[in-house]
C-alpha positions, 0 to 999 in steps of 0.5 A: 505507473499511474495513480490509484486509490487505496481501495484499488490497491488490492487489485494491483497487488494481485498482479504479483506472484507470491512469495515476493521480495521487497525489491520486486514489489518496488521494481514492479509497483514502486512508481505507482501513486497512492492517493490518500485522504491527506495527499499522496505517496508512492508504493515505493516510498511506503515500502521504505517504511515496512519492516520486512523484505519478503512477503509470503501472500498478498494479505501480508503485503497489503497489511504491511503497506496499510501499517506503514501509512500515516493514520490520517491517510484513509480519512478522519482519525478514529472514524469508521467507514460507516460513520459520518 
């Protein structure tokens, strides 16, 4: 399905119809590679770490995915986007 960065994730999640099951997300997007600050993972691998099997909205799914990623996946720990 190709590789995307985290800031492209929202656009990819917008292609789904909500509510959506974890199984459907995995079937449609599971092979998509997420390029992280410290490597990469797939949406499918990340879905294995979430605590629900249904998502009522795009925001809920995105929140669950981001919550399942390691803290250093998005950059330097404890550093906001504007710092540096």
